[in-house]
mmCIF file of the N, C-alpha and C atoms, coordinates in Angstrom:
data_MODEL
# 
_entry.id   MODEL 
# 
loop_
_atom_site.group_PDB 
_atom_site.id 
_atom_site.type_symbol 
_atom_site.label_atom_id 
_atom_site.label_alt_id 
_atom_site.label_comp_id 
_atom_site.label_asym_id 
_atom_site.label_entity_id 
_atom_site.label_seq_id 
_atom_site.pdbx_PDB_ins_code 
_atom_site.Cartn_x 
_atom_site.Cartn_y 
_atom_site.Cartn_z 
_atom_site.occupancy 
_atom_site.B_iso_or_equiv 
_atom_site.pdbx_formal_charge 
_atom_site.auth_seq_id 
_atom_site.auth_comp_id 
_atom_site.auth_asym_id 
_atom_site.auth_atom_id 
_atom_site.pdbx_PDB_model_num 
ATOM 1   N N  . MET A 1 1  ? -63.302 13.567  80.361 1.00 0.00 ? 1  MET A N  1 
ATOM 2   C CA . MET A 1 1  ? -64.072 12.749  79.450 1.00 0.00 ? 1  MET A CA 1 
ATOM 3   C C  . MET A 1 1  ? -65.421 12.464  80.083 1.00 0.00 ? 1  MET A C  1 
ATOM 4   N N  . ASN A 1 2  ? -66.399 13.201  79.673 1.00 0.00 ? 2  ASN A N  1 
ATOM 5   C CA . ASN A 1 2  ? -67.718 12.976  80.260 1.00 0.00 ? 2  ASN A CA 1 
ATOM 6   C C  . ASN A 1 2  ? -68.794 12.724  79.208 1.00 0.00 ? 2  ASN A C  1 
ATOM 7   N N  . HIS A 1 3  ? -68.377 12.453  77.979 1.00 0.00 ? 3  HIS A N  1 
ATOM 8   C CA . HIS A 1 3  ? -69.294 12.086  76.893 1.00 0.00 ? 3  HIS A CA 1 
ATOM 9   C C  . HIS A 1 3  ? -70.370 13.130  76.632 1.00 0.00 ? 3  HIS A C  1 
ATOM 10  N N  . THR A 1 4  ? -69.960 14.385  76.651 1.00 0.00 ? 4  THR A N  1 
ATOM 11  C CA . THR A 1 4  ? -70.888 15.456  76.327 1.00 0.00 ? 4  THR A CA 1 
ATOM 12  C C  . THR A 1 4  ? -70.511 16.157  75.016 1.00 0.00 ? 4  THR A C  1 
ATOM 13  N N  . SER A 1 5  ? -69.672 15.506  74.218 1.00 0.00 ? 5  SER A N  1 
ATOM 14  C CA . SER A 1 5  ? -69.204 16.121  72.965 1.00 0.00 ? 5  SER A CA 1 
ATOM 15  C C  . SER A 1 5  ? -70.293 16.193  71.907 1.00 0.00 ? 5  SER A C  1 
ATOM 16  N N  . GLY A 1 6  ? -71.229 15.252  71.949 1.00 0.00 ? 6  GLY A N  1 
ATOM 17  C CA . GLY A 1 6  ? -72.265 15.193  70.926 1.00 0.00 ? 6  GLY A CA 1 
ATOM 18  C C  . GLY A 1 6  ? -71.845 14.435  69.687 1.00 0.00 ? 6  GLY A C  1 
ATOM 19  N N  . LEU A 1 7  ? -70.604 13.946  69.674 1.00 0.00 ? 7  LEU A N  1 
ATOM 20  C CA . LEU A 1 7  ? -70.124 13.235  68.493 1.00 0.00 ? 7  LEU A CA 1 
ATOM 21  C C  . LEU A 1 7  ? -70.868 11.921  68.284 1.00 0.00 ? 7  LEU A C  1 
ATOM 22  N N  . PHE A 1 8  ? -71.167 11.630  67.040 1.00 0.00 ? 8  PHE A N  1 
ATOM 23  C CA . PHE A 1 8  ? -71.805 10.382  66.656 1.00 0.00 ? 8  PHE A CA 1 
ATOM 24  C C  . PHE A 1 8  ? -70.957 9.208   67.141 1.00 0.00 ? 8  PHE A C  1 
ATOM 25  N N  . ASN A 1 9  ? -71.583 8.199   67.718 1.00 0.00 ? 9  ASN A N  1 
ATOM 26  C CA . ASN A 1 9  ? -70.886 6.999   68.179 1.00 0.00 ? 9  ASN A CA 1 
ATOM 27  C C  . ASN A 1 9  ? -70.558 6.139   66.954 1.00 0.00 ? 9  ASN A C  1 
ATOM 28  N N  . ILE A 1 10 ? -69.299 6.105   66.570 1.00 0.00 ? 10 ILE A N  1 
ATOM 29  C CA . ILE A 1 10 ? -68.871 5.467   65.331 1.00 0.00 ? 10 ILE A CA 1 
ATOM 30  C C  . ILE A 1 10 ? -69.226 3.980   65.277 1.00 0.00 ? 10 ILE A C  1 
ATOM 31  N N  . THR A 1 11 ? -69.441 3.343   66.402 1.00 0.00 ? 11 THR A N  1 
ATOM 32  C CA . THR A 1 11 ? -69.832 1.931   66.378 1.00 0.00 ? 11 THR A CA 1 
ATOM 33  C C  . THR A 1 11 ? -71.295 1.752   65.972 1.00 0.00 ? 11 THR A C  1 
ATOM 34  N N  . ARG A 1 12 ? -72.013 2.849   65.772 1.00 0.00 ? 12 ARG A N  1 
ATOM 35  C CA . ARG A 1 12 ? -73.371 2.787   65.221 1.00 0.00 ? 12 ARG A CA 1 
ATOM 36  C C  . ARG A 1 12 ? -73.376 3.037   63.709 1.00 0.00 ? 12 ARG A C  1 
ATOM 37  N N  . ASP A 1 13 ? -72.198 3.167   63.129 1.00 0.00 ? 13 ASP A N  1 
ATOM 38  C CA . ASP A 1 13 ? -72.085 3.395   61.687 1.00 0.00 ? 13 ASP A CA 1 
ATOM 39  C C  . ASP A 1 13 ? -72.737 2.227   60.951 1.00 0.00 ? 13 ASP A C  1 
ATOM 40  N N  . PRO A 1 14 ? -73.664 2.498   60.035 1.00 0.00 ? 14 PRO A N  1 
ATOM 41  C CA . PRO A 1 14 ? -74.345 1.408   59.330 1.00 0.00 ? 14 PRO A CA 1 
ATOM 42  C C  . PRO A 1 14 ? -73.401 0.556   58.471 1.00 0.00 ? 14 PRO A C  1 
ATOM 43  N N  . ASN A 1 15 ? -72.219 1.077   58.164 1.00 0.00 ? 15 ASN A N  1 
ATOM 44  C CA . ASN A 1 15 ? -71.248 0.342   57.355 1.00 0.00 ? 15 ASN A CA 1 
ATOM 45  C C  . ASN A 1 15 ? -70.147 -0.301  58.190 1.00 0.00 ? 15 ASN A C  1 
ATOM 46  N N  . ILE A 1 16 ? -70.325 -0.380  59.490 1.00 0.00 ? 16 ILE A N  1 
ATOM 47  C CA . ILE A 1 16 ? -69.277 -0.857  60.382 1.00 0.00 ? 16 ILE A CA 1 
ATOM 48  C C  . ILE A 1 16 ? -68.746 -2.243  60.006 1.00 0.00 ? 16 ILE A C  1 
ATOM 49  N N  . GLU A 1 17 ? -69.620 -3.105  59.535 1.00 0.00 ? 17 GLU A N  1 
ATOM 50  C CA . GLU A 1 17 ? -69.184 -4.474  59.184 1.00 0.00 ? 17 GLU A CA 1 
ATOM 51  C C  . GLU A 1 17 ? -68.123 -4.483  58.089 1.00 0.00 ? 17 GLU A C  1 
ATOM 52  N N  . SER A 1 18 ? -68.084 -3.462  57.261 1.00 0.00 ? 18 SER A N  1 
ATOM 53  C CA . SER A 1 18 ? -67.132 -3.426  56.154 1.00 0.00 ? 18 SER A CA 1 
ATOM 54  C C  . SER A 1 18 ? -65.737 -3.000  56.593 1.00 0.00 ? 18 SER A C  1 
ATOM 55  N N  . TRP A 1 19 ? -65.585 -2.447  57.813 1.00 0.00 ? 19 TRP A N  1 
ATOM 56  C CA . TRP A 1 19 ? -64.263 -1.982  58.241 1.00 0.00 ? 19 TRP A CA 1 
ATOM 57  C C  . TRP A 1 19 ? -63.858 -2.351  59.665 1.00 0.00 ? 19 TRP A C  1 
ATOM 58  N N  . VAL A 1 20 ? -64.763 -2.770  60.499 1.00 0.00 ? 20 VAL A N  1 
ATOM 59  C CA . VAL A 1 20 ? -64.466 -2.943  61.922 1.00 0.00 ? 20 VAL A CA 1 
ATOM 60  C C  . VAL A 1 20 ? -63.383 -3.992  62.210 1.00 0.00 ? 20 VAL A C  1 
ATOM 61  N N  . TYR A 1 21 ? -63.250 -5.014  61.394 1.00 0.00 ? 21 TYR A N  1 
ATOM 62  C CA . TYR A 1 21 ? -62.275 -6.072  61.659 1.00 0.00 ? 21 TYR A CA 1 
ATOM 63  C C  . TYR A 1 21 ? -60.967 -5.875  60.901 1.00 0.00 ? 21 TYR A C  1 
ATOM 64  N N  . GLN A 1 22 ? -60.796 -4.691  60.320 1.00 0.00 ? 22 GLN A N  1 
ATOM 65  C CA . GLN A 1 22 ? -59.568 -4.364  59.607 1.00 0.00 ? 22 GLN A CA 1 
ATOM 66  C C  . GLN A 1 22 ? -58.818 -3.272  60.358 1.00 0.00 ? 22 GLN A C  1 
ATOM 67  N N  . THR A 1 23 ? -57.506 -3.269  60.206 1.00 0.00 ? 23 THR A N  1 
ATOM 68  C CA . THR A 1 23 ? -56.719 -2.185  60.779 1.00 0.00 ? 23 THR A CA 1 
ATOM 69  C C  . THR A 1 23 ? -57.036 -0.915  60.006 1.00 0.00 ? 23 THR A C  1 
ATOM 70  N N  . SER A 1 24 ? -57.277 0.159   60.730 1.00 0.00 ? 24 SER A N  1 
ATOM 71  C CA . SER A 1 24 ? -57.586 1.449   60.115 1.00 0.00 ? 24 SER A CA 1 
ATOM 72  C C  . SER A 1 24 ? -56.550 2.475   60.546 1.00 0.00 ? 24 SER A C  1 
ATOM 73  N N  . SER A 1 25 ? -56.147 3.316   59.627 1.00 0.00 ? 25 SER A N  1 
ATOM 74  C CA . SER A 1 25 ? -55.239 4.403   59.964 1.00 0.00 ? 25 SER A CA 1 
ATOM 75  C C  . SER A 1 25 ? -56.030 5.509   60.665 1.00 0.00 ? 25 SER A C  1 
ATOM 76  N N  . GLU A 1 26 ? -55.312 6.417   61.275 1.00 0.00 ? 26 GLU A N  1 
ATOM 77  C CA . GLU A 1 26 ? -55.971 7.560   61.909 1.00 0.00 ? 26 GLU A CA 1 
ATOM 78  C C  . GLU A 1 26 ? -56.745 8.356   60.861 1.00 0.00 ? 26 GLU A C  1 
ATOM 79  N N  . ASN A 1 27 ? -56.162 8.553   59.695 1.00 0.00 ? 27 ASN A N  1 
ATOM 80  C CA . ASN A 1 27 ? -56.846 9.305   58.639 1.00 0.00 ? 27 ASN A CA 1 
ATOM 81  C C  . ASN A 1 27 ? -58.131 8.614   58.201 1.00 0.00 ? 27 ASN A C  1 
ATOM 82  N N  . GLN A 1 28 ? -58.106 7.294   58.089 1.00 0.00 ? 28 GLN A N  1 
ATOM 83  C CA . GLN A 1 28 ? -59.323 6.565   57.711 1.00 0.00 ? 28 GLN A CA 1 
ATOM 84  C C  . GLN A 1 28 ? -60.411 6.729   58.765 1.00 0.00 ? 28 GLN A C  1 
ATOM 85  N N  . MET A 1 29 ? -60.017 6.588   60.042 1.00 0.00 ? 29 MET A N  1 
ATOM 86  C CA . MET A 1 29 ? -61.016 6.738   61.112 1.00 0.00 ? 29 MET A CA 1 
ATOM 87  C C  . MET A 1 29 ? -61.551 8.162   61.167 1.00 0.00 ? 29 MET A C  1 
ATOM 88  N N  . MET A 1 30 ? -60.682 9.142   61.020 1.00 0.00 ? 30 MET A N  1 
ATOM 89  C CA . MET A 1 30 ? -61.134 10.529  61.058 1.00 0.00 ? 30 MET A CA 1 
ATOM 90  C C  . MET A 1 30 ? -62.095 10.803  59.898 1.00 0.00 ? 30 MET A C  1 
ATOM 91  N N  . SER A 1 31 ? -61.826 10.232  58.749 1.00 0.00 ? 31 SER A N  1 
ATOM 92  C CA . SER A 1 31 ? -62.738 10.398  57.602 1.00 0.00 ? 31 SER A CA 1 
ATOM 93  C C  . SER A 1 31 ? -64.094 9.788   57.901 1.00 0.00 ? 31 SER A C  1 
ATOM 94  N N  . ARG A 1 32 ? -64.098 8.606   58.515 1.00 0.00 ? 32 ARG A N  1 
ATOM 95  C CA . ARG A 1 32 ? -65.376 7.967   58.881 1.00 0.00 ? 32 ARG A CA 1 
ATOM 96  C C  . ARG A 1 32 ? -66.140 8.823   59.880 1.00 0.00 ? 32 ARG A C  1 
ATOM 97  N N  . ILE A 1 33 ? -65.441 9.278   60.896 1.00 0.00 ? 33 ILE A N  1 
ATOM 98  C CA . ILE A 1 33 ? -66.076 10.095  61.932 1.00 0.00 ? 33 ILE A CA 1 
ATOM 99  C C  . ILE A 1 33 ? -66.680 11.352  61.317 1.00 0.00 ? 33 ILE A C  1 
ATOM 100 N N  . GLN A 1 34 ? -65.958 11.974  60.412 1.00 0.00 ? 34 GLN A N  1 
ATOM 101 C CA . GLN A 1 34 ? -66.397 13.235  59.824 1.00 0.00 ? 34 GLN A CA 1 
ATOM 102 C C  . GLN A 1 34 ? -67.578 13.085  58.876 1.00 0.00 ? 34 GLN A C  1 
ATOM 103 N N  . THR A 1 35 ? -67.875 11.868  58.452 1.00 0.00 ? 35 THR A N  1 
ATOM 104 C CA . THR A 1 35 ? -69.030 11.686  57.555 1.00 0.00 ? 35 THR A CA 1 
ATOM 105 C C  . THR A 1 35 ? -70.357 11.773  58.309 1.00 0.00 ? 35 THR A C  1 
ATOM 106 N N  . HIS A 1 36 ? -70.308 11.738  59.632 1.00 0.00 ? 36 HIS A N  1 
ATOM 107 C CA . HIS A 1 36 ? -71.524 11.752  60.443 1.00 0.00 ? 36 HIS A CA 1 
ATOM 108 C C  . HIS A 1 36 ? -71.738 13.119  61.087 1.00 0.00 ? 36 HIS A C  1 
ATOM 109 N N  . LYS A 1 37 ? -72.976 13.518  61.143 1.00 0.00 ? 37 LYS A N  1 
ATOM 110 C CA . LYS A 1 37 ? -73.336 14.742  61.852 1.00 0.00 ? 37 LYS A CA 1 
ATOM 111 C C  . LYS A 1 37 ? -73.306 14.465  63.346 1.00 0.00 ? 37 LYS A C  1 
ATOM 112 N N  . ILE A 1 38 ? -73.202 15.515  64.131 1.00 0.00 ? 38 ILE A N  1 
ATOM 113 C CA . ILE A 1 38 ? -73.230 15.340  65.579 1.00 0.00 ? 38 ILE A CA 1 
ATOM 114 C C  . ILE A 1 38 ? -74.635 14.906  66.004 1.00 0.00 ? 38 ILE A C  1 
ATOM 115 N N  . ASP A 1 39 ? -74.703 14.178  67.105 1.00 0.00 ? 39 ASP A N  1 
ATOM 116 C CA . ASP A 1 39 ? -75.991 13.720  67.630 1.00 0.00 ? 39 ASP A CA 1 
ATOM 117 C C  . ASP A 1 39 ? -76.702 14.817  68.424 1.00 0.00 ? 39 ASP A C  1 
ATOM 118 N N  . PHE A 1 40 ? -75.925 15.700  69.036 1.00 0.00 ? 40 PHE A N  1 
ATOM 119 C CA . PHE A 1 40 ? -76.474 16.815  69.803 1.00 0.00 ? 40 PHE A CA 1 
ATOM 120 C C  . PHE A 1 40 ? -75.382 17.858  69.981 1.00 0.00 ? 40 PHE A C  1 
ATOM 121 N N  . GLU A 1 41 ? -75.758 19.036  70.371 1.00 0.00 ? 41 GLU A N  1 
ATOM 122 C CA . GLU A 1 41 ? -74.794 20.117  70.586 1.00 0.00 ? 41 GLU A CA 1 
ATOM 123 C C  . GLU A 1 41 ? -73.919 19.788  71.794 1.00 0.00 ? 41 GLU A C  1 
ATOM 124 N N  . PRO A 1 42 ? -72.616 20.091  71.717 1.00 0.00 ? 42 PRO A N  1 
ATOM 125 C CA . PRO A 1 42 ? -71.729 19.826  72.850 1.00 0.00 ? 42 PRO A CA 1 
ATOM 126 C C  . PRO A 1 42 ? -72.271 20.436  74.141 1.00 0.00 ? 42 PRO A C  1 
ATOM 127 N N  . GLY A 1 43 ? -72.240 19.625  75.203 1.00 0.00 ? 43 GLY A N  1 
ATOM 128 C CA . GLY A 1 43 ? -72.700 20.079  76.513 1.00 0.00 ? 43 GLY A CA 1 
ATOM 129 C C  . GLY A 1 43 ? -74.195 19.993  76.724 1.00 0.00 ? 43 GLY A C  1 
ATOM 130 N N  . GLU A 1 44 ? -74.950 19.684  75.691 1.00 0.00 ? 44 GLU A N  1 
ATOM 131 C CA . GLU A 1 44 ? -76.413 19.630  75.787 1.00 0.00 ? 44 GLU A CA 1 
ATOM 132 C C  . GLU A 1 44 ? -76.888 18.466  76.648 1.00 0.00 ? 44 GLU A C  1 
ATOM 133 N N  . LYS A 1 45 ? -76.202 17.327  76.536 1.00 0.00 ? 45 LYS A N  1 
ATOM 134 C CA . LYS A 1 45 ? -76.534 16.154  77.342 1.00 0.00 ? 45 LYS A CA 1 
ATOM 135 C C  . LYS A 1 45 ? -75.332 15.218  77.371 1.00 0.00 ? 45 LYS A C  1 
ATOM 136 N N  . MET A 1 46 ? -75.487 14.089  78.015 1.00 0.00 ? 46 MET A N  1 
ATOM 137 C CA . MET A 1 46 ? -74.413 13.108  78.099 1.00 0.00 ? 46 MET A CA 1 
ATOM 138 C C  . MET A 1 46 ? -74.868 11.825  77.421 1.00 0.00 ? 46 MET A C  1 
ATOM 139 N N  . GLU A 1 47 ? -74.015 11.279  76.548 1.00 0.00 ? 47 GLU A N  1 
ATOM 140 C CA . GLU A 1 47 ? -74.322 10.024  75.881 1.00 0.00 ? 47 GLU A CA 1 
ATOM 141 C C  . GLU A 1 47 ? -73.012 9.342   75.516 1.00 0.00 ? 47 GLU A C  1 
ATOM 142 N N  . TYR A 1 48 ? -72.853 8.084   75.934 1.00 0.00 ? 48 TYR A N  1 
ATOM 143 C CA . TYR A 1 48 ? -71.620 7.346   75.666 1.00 0.00 ? 48 TYR A CA 1 
ATOM 144 C C  . TYR A 1 48 ? -71.320 7.326   74.173 1.00 0.00 ? 48 TYR A C  1 
ATOM 145 N N  . SER A 1 49 ? -70.045 7.489   73.830 1.00 0.00 ? 49 SER A N  1 
ATOM 146 C CA . SER A 1 49 ? -69.634 7.454   72.429 1.00 0.00 ? 49 SER A CA 1 
ATOM 147 C C  . SER A 1 49 ? -68.229 6.867   72.316 1.00 0.00 ? 49 SER A C  1 
ATOM 148 N N  . ASN A 1 50 ? -68.100 5.764   71.601 1.00 0.00 ? 50 ASN A N  1 
ATOM 149 C CA . ASN A 1 50 ? -66.787 5.177   71.358 1.00 0.00 ? 50 ASN A CA 1 
ATOM 150 C C  . ASN A 1 50 ? -65.894 6.142   70.585 1.00 0.00 ? 50 ASN A C  1 
ATOM 151 N N  . THR A 1 51 ? -66.482 7.016   69.819 1.00 0.00 ? 51 THR A N  1 
ATOM 152 C CA . THR A 1 51 ? -65.718 8.021   69.076 1.00 0.00 ? 51 THR A CA 1 
ATOM 153 C C  . THR A 1 51 ? -64.862 8.842   70.026 1.00 0.00 ? 51 THR A C  1 
ATOM 154 N N  . ASN A 1 52 ? -65.404 9.191   71.176 1.00 0.00 ? 52 ASN A N  1 
ATOM 155 C CA . ASN A 1 52 ? -64.637 9.968   72.157 1.00 0.00 ? 52 ASN A CA 1 
ATOM 156 C C  . ASN A 1 52 ? -63.373 9.234   72.577 1.00 0.00 ? 52 ASN A C  1 
ATOM 157 N N  . TYR A 1 53 ? -63.462 7.931   72.791 1.00 0.00 ? 53 TYR A N  1 
ATOM 158 C CA . TYR A 1 53 ? -62.289 7.154   73.200 1.00 0.00 ? 53 TYR A CA 1 
ATOM 159 C C  . TYR A 1 53 ? -61.281 7.010   72.071 1.00 0.00 ? 53 TYR A C  1 
ATOM 160 N N  . ILE A 1 54 ? -61.754 6.884   70.865 1.00 0.00 ? 54 ILE A N  1 
ATOM 161 C CA . ILE A 1 54 ? -60.844 6.822   69.715 1.00 0.00 ? 54 ILE A CA 1 
ATOM 162 C C  . ILE A 1 54 ? -60.049 8.121   69.638 1.00 0.00 ? 54 ILE A C  1 
ATOM 163 N N  . LEU A 1 55 ? -60.740 9.241   69.740 1.00 0.00 ? 55 LEU A N  1 
ATOM 164 C CA . LEU A 1 55 ? -60.070 10.540  69.683 1.00 0.00 ? 55 LEU A CA 1 
ATOM 165 C C  . LEU A 1 55 ? -59.115 10.728  70.854 1.00 0.00 ? 55 LEU A C  1 
ATOM 166 N N  . LEU A 1 56 ? -59.506 10.295  72.027 1.00 0.00 ? 56 LEU A N  1 
ATOM 167 C CA . LEU A 1 56 ? -58.629 10.368  73.193 1.00 0.00 ? 56 LEU A CA 1 
ATOM 168 C C  . LEU A 1 56 ? -57.353 9.577   72.949 1.00 0.00 ? 56 LEU A C  1 
ATOM 169 N N  . GLY A 1 57 ? -57.471 8.400   72.358 1.00 0.00 ? 57 GLY A N  1 
ATOM 170 C CA . GLY A 1 57 ? -56.295 7.593   72.035 1.00 0.00 ? 57 GLY A CA 1 
ATOM 171 C C  . GLY A 1 57 ? -55.357 8.322   71.092 1.00 0.00 ? 57 GLY A C  1 
ATOM 172 N N  . TYR A 1 58 ? -55.892 8.978   70.076 1.00 0.00 ? 58 TYR A N  1 
ATOM 173 C CA . TYR A 1 58 ? -55.067 9.740   69.136 1.00 0.00 ? 58 TYR A CA 1 
ATOM 174 C C  . TYR A 1 58 ? -54.369 10.899  69.841 1.00 0.00 ? 58 TYR A C  1 
ATOM 175 N N  . ILE A 1 59 ? -55.073 11.559  70.738 1.00 0.00 ? 59 ILE A N  1 
ATOM 176 C CA . ILE A 1 59 ? -54.484 12.669  71.496 1.00 0.00 ? 59 ILE A CA 1 
ATOM 177 C C  . ILE A 1 59 ? -53.334 12.158  72.358 1.00 0.00 ? 59 ILE A C  1 
ATOM 178 N N  . LEU A 1 60 ? -53.557 11.044  73.047 1.00 0.00 ? 60 LEU A N  1 
ATOM 179 C CA . LEU A 1 60 ? -52.499 10.468  73.885 1.00 0.00 ? 60 LEU A CA 1 
ATOM 180 C C  . LEU A 1 60 ? -51.265 10.111  73.065 1.00 0.00 ? 60 LEU A C  1 
ATOM 181 N N  . GLU A 1 61 ? -51.476 9.514   71.899 1.00 0.00 ? 61 GLU A N  1 
ATOM 182 C CA . GLU A 1 61 ? -50.339 9.151   71.039 1.00 0.00 ? 61 GLU A CA 1 
ATOM 183 C C  . GLU A 1 61 ? -49.534 10.388  70.639 1.00 0.00 ? 61 GLU A C  1 
ATOM 184 N N  . LYS A 1 62 ? -50.208 11.470  70.346 1.00 0.00 ? 62 LYS A N  1 
ATOM 185 C CA . LYS A 1 62 ? -49.514 12.700  69.956 1.00 0.00 ? 62 LYS A CA 1 
ATOM 186 C C  . LYS A 1 62 ? -48.764 13.320  71.139 1.00 0.00 ? 62 LYS A C  1 
ATOM 187 N N  . LEU A 1 63 ? -49.393 13.333  72.298 1.00 0.00 ? 63 LEU A N  1 
ATOM 188 C CA . LEU A 1 63 ? -48.752 13.912  73.480 1.00 0.00 ? 63 LEU A CA 1 
ATOM 189 C C  . LEU A 1 63 ? -47.535 13.106  73.925 1.00 0.00 ? 63 LEU A C  1 
ATOM 190 N N  . GLU A 1 64 ? -47.662 11.794  73.918 1.00 0.00 ? 64 GLU A N  1 
ATOM 191 C CA . GLU A 1 64 ? -46.592 10.925  74.427 1.00 0.00 ? 64 GLU A CA 1 
ATOM 192 C C  . GLU A 1 64 ? -45.600 10.521  73.342 1.00 0.00 ? 64 GLU A C  1 
ATOM 193 N N  . LYS A 1 65 ? -45.979 10.748  72.073 1.00 0.00 ? 65 LYS A N  1 
ATOM 194 C CA . LYS A 1 65 ? -45.147 10.335  70.942 1.00 0.00 ? 65 LYS A CA 1 
ATOM 195 C C  . LYS A 1 65 ? -44.840 8.839   70.995 1.00 0.00 ? 65 LYS A C  1 
ATOM 196 N N  . LYS A 1 66 ? -45.868 8.077   71.355 1.00 0.00 ? 66 LYS A N  1 
ATOM 197 C CA . LYS A 1 66 ? -45.784 6.612   71.452 1.00 0.00 ? 66 LYS A CA 1 
ATOM 198 C C  . LYS A 1 66 ? -47.086 6.029   70.930 1.00 0.00 ? 66 LYS A C  1 
ATOM 199 N N  . THR A 1 67 ? -47.066 4.731   70.672 1.00 0.00 ? 67 THR A N  1 
ATOM 200 C CA . THR A 1 67 ? -48.294 4.064   70.243 1.00 0.00 ? 67 THR A CA 1 
ATOM 201 C C  . THR A 1 67 ? -49.229 3.911   71.441 1.00 0.00 ? 67 THR A C  1 
ATOM 202 N N  . TYR A 1 68 ? -50.503 3.806   71.134 1.00 0.00 ? 68 TYR A N  1 
ATOM 203 C CA . TYR A 1 68 ? -51.500 3.595   72.185 1.00 0.00 ? 68 TYR A CA 1 
ATOM 204 C C  . TYR A 1 68 ? -51.185 2.317   72.956 1.00 0.00 ? 68 TYR A C  1 
ATOM 205 N N  . LYS A 1 69 ? -50.775 1.287   72.239 1.00 0.00 ? 69 LYS A N  1 
ATOM 206 C CA . LYS A 1 69 ? -50.417 0.016   72.874 1.00 0.00 ? 69 LYS A CA 1 
ATOM 207 C C  . LYS A 1 69 ? -49.312 0.213   73.901 1.00 0.00 ? 69 LYS A C  1 
ATOM 208 N N  . SER A 1 70 ? -48.255 0.917   73.531 1.00 0.00 ? 70 SER A N  1 
ATOM 209 C CA . SER A 1 70 ? -47.145 1.102   74.475 1.00 0.00 ? 70 SER A CA 1 
ATOM 210 C C  . SER A 1 70 ? -47.546 1.984   75.654 1.00 0.00 ? 70 SER A C  1 
ATOM 211 N N  . ILE A 1 71 ? -48.426 2.941   75.416 1.00 0.00 ? 71 ILE A N  1 
ATOM 212 C CA . ILE A 1 71 ? -48.919 3.791   76.511 1.00 0.00 ? 71 ILE A CA 1 
ATOM 213 C C  . ILE A 1 71 ? -49.691 2.947   77.522 1.00 0.00 ? 71 ILE A C  1 
ATOM 214 N N  . LEU A 1 72 ? -50.588 2.088   77.028 1.00 0.00 ? 72 LEU A N  1 
ATOM 215 C CA . LEU A 1 72 ? -51.359 1.219   77.925 1.00 0.00 ? 72 LEU A CA 1 
ATOM 216 C C  . LEU A 1 72 ? -50.448 0.272   78.691 1.00 0.00 ? 72 LEU A C  1 
ATOM 217 N N  . GLU A 1 73 ? -49.464 -0.297  77.990 1.00 0.00 ? 73 GLU A N  1 
ATOM 218 C CA . GLU A 1 73 ? -48.541 -1.216  78.662 1.00 0.00 ? 73 GLU A CA 1 
ATOM 219 C C  . GLU A 1 73 ? -47.797 -0.511  79.787 1.00 0.00 ? 73 GLU A C  1 
ATOM 220 N N  . LYS A 1 74 ? -47.244 0.667   79.494 1.00 0.00 ? 74 LYS A N  1 
ATOM 221 C CA . LYS A 1 74 ? -46.458 1.398   80.487 1.00 0.00 ? 74 LYS A CA 1 
ATOM 222 C C  . LYS A 1 74 ? -47.309 1.875   81.662 1.00 0.00 ? 74 LYS A C  1 
ATOM 223 N N  . ARG A 1 75 ? -48.453 2.465   81.365 1.00 0.00 ? 75 ARG A N  1 
ATOM 224 C CA . ARG A 1 75 ? -49.254 3.114   82.408 1.00 0.00 ? 75 ARG A CA 1 
ATOM 225 C C  . ARG A 1 75 ? -50.191 2.184   83.164 1.00 0.00 ? 75 ARG A C  1 
ATOM 226 N N  . ILE A 1 76 ? -50.573 1.065   82.546 1.00 0.00 ? 76 ILE A N  1 
ATOM 227 C CA . ILE A 1 76 ? -51.564 0.196   83.185 1.00 0.00 ? 76 ILE A CA 1 
ATOM 228 C C  . ILE A 1 76 ? -51.071 -1.242  83.328 1.00 0.00 ? 76 ILE A C  1 
ATOM 229 N N  . VAL A 1 77 ? -50.815 -1.895  82.205 1.00 0.00 ? 77 VAL A N  1 
ATOM 230 C CA . VAL A 1 77 ? -50.507 -3.323  82.211 1.00 0.00 ? 77 VAL A CA 1 
ATOM 231 C C  . VAL A 1 77 ? -49.279 -3.628  83.066 1.00 0.00 ? 77 VAL A C  1 
ATOM 232 N N  . ASN A 1 78 ? -48.162 -2.935  82.822 1.00 0.00 ? 78 ASN A N  1 
ATOM 233 C CA . ASN A 1 78 ? -46.931 -3.211  83.582 1.00 0.00 ? 78 ASN A CA 1 
ATOM 234 C C  . ASN A 1 78 ? -47.066 -2.820  85.048 1.00 0.00 ? 78 ASN A C  1 
ATOM 235 N N  . LYS A 1 79 ? -47.673 -1.686  85.324 1.00 0.00 ? 79 LYS A N  1 
ATOM 236 C CA . LYS A 1 79 ? -47.802 -1.228  86.724 1.00 0.00 ? 79 LYS A CA 1 
ATOM 237 C C  . LYS A 1 79 ? -48.650 -2.182  87.548 1.00 0.00 ? 79 LYS A C  1 
ATOM 238 N N  . LEU A 1 80 ? -49.680 -2.761  86.929 1.00 0.00 ? 80 LEU A N  1 
ATOM 239 C CA . LEU A 1 80 ? -50.556 -3.699  87.650 1.00 0.00 ? 80 LEU A CA 1 
ATOM 240 C C  . LEU A 1 80 ? -50.082 -5.141  87.531 1.00 0.00 ? 80 LEU A C  1 
ATOM 241 N N  . LYS A 1 81 ? -48.968 -5.329  86.797 1.00 0.00 ? 81 LYS A N  1 
ATOM 242 C CA . LYS A 1 81 ? -48.404 -6.667  86.574 1.00 0.00 ? 81 LYS A CA 1 
ATOM 243 C C  . LYS A 1 81 ? -49.447 -7.623  85.980 1.00 0.00 ? 81 LYS A C  1 
ATOM 244 N N  . LEU A 1 82 ? -50.172 -7.115  85.014 1.00 0.00 ? 82 LEU A N  1 
ATOM 245 C CA . LEU A 1 82 ? -51.210 -7.920  84.350 1.00 0.00 ? 82 LEU A CA 1 
ATOM 246 C C  . LEU A 1 82 ? -50.550 -8.890  83.380 1.00 0.00 ? 82 LEU A C  1 
ATOM 247 N N  . LYS A 1 83 ? -51.064 -10.078 83.332 1.00 0.00 ? 83 LYS A N  1 
ATOM 248 C CA . LYS A 1 83 ? -50.578 -11.117 82.425 1.00 0.00 ? 83 LYS A CA 1 
ATOM 249 C C  . LYS A 1 83 ? -51.723 -11.514 81.506 1.00 0.00 ? 83 LYS A C  1 
ATOM 250 N N  . ASN A 1 84 ? -51.395 -11.878 80.266 1.00 0.00 ? 84 ASN A N  1 
ATOM 251 C CA . ASN A 1 84 ? -52.394 -12.331 79.300 1.00 0.00 ? 84 ASN A CA 1 
ATOM 252 C C  . ASN A 1 84 ? -53.487 -11.293 79.074 1.00 0.00 ? 84 ASN A C  1 
ATOM 253 N N  . THR A 1 85 ? -53.103 -10.046 79.024 1.00 0.00 ? 85 THR A N  1 
ATOM 254 C CA . THR A 1 85 ? -54.075 -8.965  78.836 1.00 0.00 ? 85 THR A CA 1 
ATOM 255 C C  . THR A 1 85 ? -53.997 -8.426  77.431 1.00 0.00 ? 85 THR A C  1 
# 
């Protein structure tokens, strides 16, 4: 994950206020992401994009066949004995 995908950063979506505080399905998020053109060609440069992390979360859920929440709990929260996280 080095943020060279060129994908539009979905948190810059001009309509973000209409959906950001609601639960969104993967299909809804993918539809939002797909409405935007890429910011640059993959590998052309590096630019942080929350879209990359959203997609990474979906990939992890598919690979582990678990929710993102349970993956974080198992791999990070429980191992570090984090409380109130």
